[in-house]
C-alpha positions in Angstrom: -43.7 -47.7 25.4 -41.2 -45.2 26.4 -41.4 -42.1 24.2 -38.1 -40.9 22.6 -38.0 -37.6 25.0 -38.5 -39.4 28.4 -36.0 -42.0 26.9 -33.4 -38.9 25.8 -33.8 -37.8 29.5 -33.6 -41.2 31.4 -30.4 -41.2 29.4 -29.2 -38.0 30.9 -29.6 -39.2 34.3 -28.0 -42.5 34.2 -25.0 -44.1 32.3 -25.2 -47.5 30.4 -28.7 -47.6 32.6 -27.1 -47.8 35.8 -27.4 -44.7 38.4 -25.2 -42.9 40.7 -27.9 -39.7 42.2 -26.6 -37.0 44.9 -29.9 -35.8 46.7 -28.9 -32.8 48.2 -32.6 -31.3 48.5 -31.7 -31.4 52.9 -31.4 -27.8 53.0 -35.5 -27.8 53.1 -35.7 -30.7 55.9 -32.6 -30.2 57.6 -31.6 -26.5 57.1 -28.3 -25.7 55.8 -26.1 -28.2 57.0 -22.7 -28.9 56.1 -22.3 -29.5 52.3 -24.9 -27.5 51.3 -24.0 -23.9 52.1 -21.6 -23.9 49.6 -24.3 -26.2 47.7 -21.6 -25.1 44.2 -18.8 -26.7 45.5 -20.2 -30.1 46.6 -22.5 -30.3 43.2 -19.2 -29.5 41.2 -17.4 -32.0 43.1 -18.9 -35.1 42.9 -20.2 -33.8 39.6 -16.3 -33.9 38.6 -16.5 -37.6 40.0 -18.4 -39.7 38.5 -21.9 -38.7 39.7 -24.8 -39.1 37.0 -27.4 -36.5 38.5 -28.2 -34.1 41.1 -30.9 -33.6 42.6 -32.2 -30.7 44.6 -35.5 -28.7 45.0 -36.3 -26.2 42.4 -35.4 -22.9 44.3 -31.8 -24.1 44.1 -31.6 -24.5 40.5 -30.2 -21.4 39.3 -27.0 -23.0 41.8 -26.9 -26.0 40.3 -26.2 -25.1 36.5 -23.1 -23.5 36.2 -22.1 -26.2 38.4 -23.1 -29.9 37.1 -20.6 -29.9 34.6 -23.0 -31.6 32.3 -24.6 -34.0 34.8 -28.6 -34.7 34.7 -30.5 -33.0 37.1 -33.6 -33.9 39.0 -36.1 -31.4 40.6 -37.8 -32.8 43.8 -41.5 -31.8 44.2 -42.4 -32.6 48.1 -41.1 -32.4 51.2 -40.8 -31.8 54.9 -39.0 -30.3 57.9 -37.4 -32.2 60.9 -38.9 -28.9 62.6 -42.5 -29.9 61.5 -45.6 -31.9 63.5 -44.6 -35.6 61.3 -41.6 -36.1 58.8 -43.5 -38.5 56.9 -46.3 -36.1 55.6 -44.7 -34.8 52.6 -46.1 -31.8 50.7 -46.4 -30.5 47.4 -43.4 -28.1 46.6 -43.8 -27.6 42.9 -45.0 -29.0 39.7 -43.9 -30.8 36.6 -43.7 -27.5 34.5 -42.1 -26.0 37.0 -39.1 -28.1 36.7 -39.1 -28.4 33.2 -38.8 -24.2 33.4 -35.9 -25.1 36.1 -34.2 -26.9 33.5 -35.0 -30.5 35.1 -34.0 -33.8 33.1 -36.5 -35.9 35.5 -38.6 -35.2 38.9 -38.9 -37.1 42.1 -41.6 -37.6 44.3 -41.3 -39.2 47.9 -44.4 -41.2 49.2 -44.6 -43.1 52.7 -46.5 -46.3 51.8 -48.1 -47.6 55.1 -48.1 -44.1 56.4 -51.2 -42.2 57.5 -50.3 -40.2 54.4 -50.3 -42.9 52.4 -53.6 -42.1 50.4 -53.3 -38.8 49.7 -49.2 -39.1 48.9 -50.5 -42.1 46.1 -53.3 -39.5 44.4 -50.3 -36.9 44.2 -47.6 -38.8 42.9 -50.5 -40.4 39.9 -51.0 -36.9 39.2 -47.2 -36.2 39.1 -47.2 -39.1 36.9 -49.7 -38.1 34.5 -48.1 -34.3 33.9 -44.7 -36.1 33.7 -46.0 -38.5 31.0 -47.5 -35.6 29.0 -44.4 -34.0 28.8 -42.3 -37.0 28.5 -40.3 -36.3 31.4 -39.0 -39.3 33.5 -40.3 -39.9 37.4 -38.3 -41.1 40.2 -40.5 -42.0 42.9 -38.9 -42.3 46.3 -40.8 -45.5 47.4 -40.7 -45.9 51.4 -42.5 -48.6 53.9 -43.0 -46.3 56.3 -45.8 -46.2 58.9 -47.0 -47.7 62.4 -45.4 -50.8 62.9 -43.9 -51.1 59.7 -40.3 -52.4 59.6 -38.5 -49.8 56.8 -36.0 -52.6 55.8 -38.3 -55.5 55.8 -38.2 -57.0 52.3 -41.8 -57.8 51.9 -42.7 -53.8 52.2 -40.2 -52.4 50.4 -41.0 -54.7 47.6 -44.9 -53.4 48.0 -43.3 -50.1 48.1 -42.0 -50.5 44.6 -44.5 -51.9 42.9 -46.7 -49.1 44.0 -44.8 -47.1 42.6 -44.7 -48.5 39.1 -48.7 -49.0 39.0 -48.8 -45.4 40.1 -47.0 -44.8 36.6 -42.5 -44.1 38.5 -40.0 -44.7 35.7 -37.2 -45.3 38.5 -37.8 -46.2 42.2 -35.3 -45.4 44.7 -36.3 -47.3 48.4 -34.1 -47.9 51.5 -31.8 -50.9 51.9 -33.5 -54.1 53.0 -29.8 -55.2 54.7 -28.8 -58.3 52.8 -28.4 -59.8 48.7 -30.9 -62.2 49.0 -33.5 -60.3 50.6 -33.1 -57.6 48.1 -33.5 -59.7 45.3 -37.0 -60.0 46.6 -37.5 -56.4 46.3 -35.9 -55.9 42.9 -37.8 -58.7 41.6 -41.3 -56.7 42.3 -41.1 -54.2 39.7 -39.7 -54.4 36.2 -38.6 -50.7 36.8 -34.9 -49.8 37.7 -34.4 -49.9 41.5 -31.8 -48.0 42.9 -31.0 -47.7 47.1 -31.1 -44.7 49.3 -28.1 -44.1 51.7 -29.8 -43.6 54.8 -27.4 -42.3 57.8 -24.2 -42.5 56.8 -22.3 -45.1 57.6 -18.1 -45.9 57.6 -17.2 -46.0 53.9 -16.3 -49.7 53.5 -19.8 -50.3 54.9 -21.7 -48.1 52.7 -19.7 -49.0 49.4 -20.4 -52.7 50.6 -24.1 -51.7 51.0 -23.6 -50.7 47.7 -21.7 -53.7 46.3 -24.2 -56.4 47.7 -27.2 -53.8 46.1 -25.8 -53.9 42.7 -25.3 -57.8 43.3 -29.1 -58.7 44.2 -30.2 -56.5 40.8 -29.7 -53.0 42.1 -29.5 -50.4 39.2 -27.8 -47.8 41.3 -28.0 -45.8 44.3 -29.5 -42.1 45.3 -27.3 -41.2 48.6 -27.0 -37.8 50.0 -26.0 -37.4 53.4 -23.1 -40.0 53.0 -21.4 -38.1 50.2 -22.1 -34.4 50.8 -21.3 -34.7 54.5 -18.1 -36.6 53.6 -14.7 -35.1 54.6 -14.1 -35.7 50.4 -17.5 -35.7 48.8 -15.5 -36.2 45.4 -13.9 -38.9 46.5 -16.6 -40.9 47.8 -18.5 -40.4 44.7 -15.6 -41.6 42.8 -15.8 -44.8 45.1 -19.5 -45.2 44.9 -19.4 -44.9 40.9 -16.7 -47.4 41.1 -19.1 -49.9 42.3 -22.0 -49.1 40.5 -20.5 -48.6 37.0 -17.1 -50.5 36.8 -18.3 -52.9 39.6 -15.5 -53.2 41.6 -15.2 -54.3 45.4 -15.4 -52.2 47.7 -11.8 -52.2 48.5 -10.7 -51.2 44.8 -13.2 -48.7 45.0 -11.5 -47.6 48.2 -8.0 -47.4 46.4 -9.7 -45.9 43.0 -10.7 -42.9 44.8 -7.9 -42.4 47.1 -9.7 -43.2 50.2 -8.1 -44.8 53.7 -9.1 -48.9 53.2 -10.1 -48.5 57.1 -12.6 -46.0 56.8 
């Protein structure tokens, strides 16, 4: 049974059990790319336009809190860089206790199921989940199917990844979108936990929103999309459009209109 503290914190990162999360931990992975240099302005824009929570590494916390407009805050606890030898080799960057001290409502942890690093990442996710349970902190597991010979969008592989995350102790699971409503239903059915989709590589606005719409129709609980939003010409408007789909069940065209974005984008 979910304890009161964890339930309260889950409410802080969601709206009516649906989630629009904007991860901005990419500075450790990619460097200070567009949208993250003035991260304060980006956080203000997305949280003013429907984001339920933002996500960063712990060191960015002082730049988050003054600008998040009462949205939830998630601290990510592992990382790798594009300059390193293996981007799948995510290493610990913090603890649950550090996240709590940084003002987090939840923590997140990335695991690549099927990679050479899977065994260590399973152990570390289990450790994070145990620490978080003791403190009443929700865990968002970013569970991907990534490794030699694995199709990162295969529904069976994604279903295995999300089920693993639940079995190890995650409260919410983020994974890649399988590409269709029918196939993603299989992923959602693989776990009793809420499943949210990753944004992936930025695409056109209409295409992005259609993917969100299809995932919601398949039973997804929302999205966690970073570059598609924070590198958008108008991060606030793109957040508003995504929020319209997730929280108001809008179709892509209506969401674009609500956000004031071009229908052809």
